[in-house]
C-alpha positions in Angstrom: 0.0 0.0 0.0 1.1 3.5 -0.8 1.6 5.8 2.2 1.2 9.5 1.4 4.0 11.5 3.1 3.1 15.0 1.8 0.7 16.5 -0.7 1.4 19.9 -2.4 -0.9 22.2 -4.3 -0.6 25.7 -5.8 -0.2 27.7 -8.9 3.2 26.2 -9.8 5.7 23.5 -9.0 7.1 23.5 -5.5 10.7 24.4 -5.0 13.0 21.5 -4.8 14.7 22.7 -1.7 11.4 22.8 0.3 11.1 19.0 0.4 13.7 17.2 -1.8 16.6 18.1 0.6 14.7 16.9 3.6 13.9 13.7 1.8 17.6 13.2 0.9 18.7 13.7 4.5 16.2 11.2 5.8 17.1 8.7 3.1 20.8 9.0 4.0 19.9 7.7 7.5 17.5 5.0 6.3 19.5 3.4 3.4 21.9 0.7 4.4 20.5 -0.1 7.8 17.5 -1.9 9.3 15.0 -0.8 11.9 12.2 -2.7 13.7 8.4 -1.8 13.4 5.8 -3.9 15.3 8.3 -6.8 15.6 9.2 -6.8 11.9 12.7 -5.9 10.7 12.5 -3.5 7.7 15.2 -2.4 5.2 15.1 -0.2 2.1 16.7 -1.7 -1.0 16.5 -1.0 -4.8 14.6 2.3 -4.6 12.8 3.3 -7.8 11.1 6.6 -8.7 7.8 6.0 -10.5 7.0 9.4 -12.1 5.4 10.8 -15.2 7.5 12.7 -17.7 7.0 16.2 -16.3 7.7 15.1 -12.7 10.7 13.1 -13.7 12.2 16.1 -15.4 11.4 18.2 -12.4 13.2 15.9 -10.0 16.2 15.1 -12.3 16.6 18.8 -13.1 17.0 18.1 -16.8 15.6 19.6 -20.0 12.0 19.0 -21.0 10.9 16.1 -23.2 10.7 18.3 -26.3 14.4 19.4 -26.1 17.0 18.1 -28.6 19.1 16.6 -25.7 16.1 15.6 -23.5 16.8 11.8 -23.5 17.8 10.9 -19.9 19.3 7.6 -20.8 21.6 8.3 -23.8 23.3 11.2 -25.6 21.3 11.0 -28.8 20.6 14.3 -30.6 17.0 14.9 -31.4 15.7 16.1 -34.8 12.7 18.3 -35.5 10.3 16.6 -37.8 6.6 17.2 -38.5 6.2 19.6 -35.6 7.9 17.3 -33.1 11.3 16.2 -31.8 12.2 12.6 -32.7 15.2 10.4 -31.8 16.3 8.1 -34.7 19.9 7.3 -34.0 21.7 5.5 -31.1 24.3 7.2 -28.9 26.5 6.3 -25.9 24.7 6.0 -22.6 24.7 8.7 -20.0 26.5 7.8 -16.8 26.0 8.5 -13.1 29.5 9.9 -12.9 28.8 12.6 -15.5 25.4 13.4 -13.9 27.1 13.8 -10.5 29.8 16.0 -12.1 27.2 18.1 -13.9 28.7 17.3 -17.2 25.7 15.8 -19.1 24.3 18.0 -21.9 20.6 17.6 -20.7 21.2 19.0 -17.2 19.9 22.4 -16.1 21.2 22.1 -12.6 22.6 19.4 -10.3 19.7 17.5 -8.7 19.8 17.1 -4.9 18.9 13.3 -5.5 22.3 12.8 -7.1 23.8 12.6 -3.6 22.3 9.1 -2.9 20.5 7.9 -6.0 21.4 6.8 -9.5 19.9 9.4 -11.8 20.0 7.1 -14.8 19.0 3.6 -13.4 16.5 4.5 -10.7 14.2 6.6 -12.9 12.5 4.1 -15.3 10.8 5.4 -18.5 7.3 6.7 -18.1 4.7 4.2 -19.5 1.9 6.7 -19.6 3.5 9.1 -22.0 5.9 6.7 -23.8 3.5 3.8 -24.3 -0.2 4.6 -23.6 -0.3 8.2 -24.9 2.5 7.4 -27.3 2.6 4.2 -29.2 -0.8 2.9 -28.4 -2.6 6.1 -29.3 -0.6 6.4 -32.5 -1.5 2.9 -33.7 -5.2 3.3 -32.9 -5.1 6.7 -34.7 -3.8 4.9 -37.8 -6.5 2.2 -37.5 -9.3 4.8 -37.4 -7.7 7.5 -39.5 -10.0 9.6 -41.6 -7.4 12.0 -43.1 -8.7 13.2 -46.4 -6.6 12.2 -49.4 -4.6 9.6 -47.3 -5.4 5.9 -47.6 -3.5 3.9 -44.9 -3.4 0.1 -45.5 -4.1 -0.5 -41.9 -7.1 1.7 -41.7 -10.4 0.1 -40.8 -13.6 0.5 -42.8 -16.7 2.2 -41.5 -18.4 -1.2 -41.2 -15.5 -2.6 -39.2 -15.5 0.4 -36.9 -19.2 0.0 -36.3 -18.8 -3.7 -35.4 -16.0 -2.8 -32.9 -18.1 0.0 -31.4 -21.0 -2.5 -30.8 -18.6 -4.9 -29.1 -17.4 -2.1 -26.9 -20.9 -1.1 -25.9 -21.7 -4.8 -25.1 -18.7 -5.2 -22.9 -19.3 -1.9 -21.1 -22.5 -3.2 -19.6 -20.6 -5.9 -17.6 -17.4 -4.0 -16.9 -15.9 -4.7 -13.5 -15.7 -1.8 -11.0 -12.0 -2.5 -10.4 -11.2 -0.6 -13.6 -10.9 3.2 -13.2 -12.7 4.0 -16.5 -15.2 2.1 -18.6 -14.3 1.7 -22.3 -15.7 4.3 -24.6 -16.5 3.9 -28.4 -13.9 5.2 -30.8 -16.0 8.2 -31.9 -14.7 9.7 -28.7 -11.1 8.7 -29.4 -9.7 12.3 -29.2 -10.9 12.5 -25.6 -9.4 9.1 -24.4 -7.3 9.2 -21.3 -4.1 7.2 -20.6 -5.9 4.7 -18.5 -8.3 3.9 -21.3 -5.5 3.3 -23.8 -3.9 1.0 -21.1 -7.1 -1.0 -20.7 -7.4 -1.4 -24.5 -3.8 -2.5 -24.8 -3.8 -5.0 -21.9 -7.3 -6.3 -21.9 -9.7 -5.4 -24.8 -7.7 -5.3 -28.1 -6.9 -9.1 -28.3 -10.7 -9.8 -28.0 -12.4 -6.8 -29.7 -10.1 -6.7 -32.6 -9.6 -10.4 -33.1 -12.2 -11.0 -35.8 -12.2 -7.6 -37.5 -8.4 -7.0 -37.7 -7.4 -10.5 -38.6 -10.0 -10.6 -41.4 -8.7 -7.4 -42.9 -5.0 -8.7 -42.5 -5.7 -12.0 -44.4 -7.7 -10.2 -47.0 -4.9 -7.8 -47.6 -2.1 -10.4 -48.0 -4.2 -12.9 -50.0 
């Protein structure tokens, strides 16, 4: 279970020094030693920061995700293409030593977390922006594309979209309450949230798309 330690609100992001430095000082005392709580011996090992992209940038004190040097894992140079920054090539990995020495090209300032944590290994990629709002949304946009003058081979027909929408409405009636959001039809695709893309990827797509997508795939290649 997650135990909230502090909750902040306001018109902007809180200053790092107001809480990060206190957190670092506490972690220095807790890491590497054990303590007892209600007869149970507890230790802290393998800490990982689960943050979305804006929060990770804030804590790492690095450039935003739209910057040309924004990758926090390697030194690849981004390129501006079709109104966005993309990363096509590979590059040497960034290192904790360079992060700690303030030598990495994506750093704005030295993060206080560098005193005790690995800035490269203990901040995993953000699945919400990279996967659910990134790859999954892009694939579904291709499937349901209605761009005038563009005919994508993977695009579904209006009849297929109607069949899928009927399946979504059918499953929505018996949707378990453990899911945060019930699935919506694809006419509301532009308003989908990350949790909805996650639900489609992990639970619905294999069943809802099975007959429709496979039928089109076999017809295309035959």
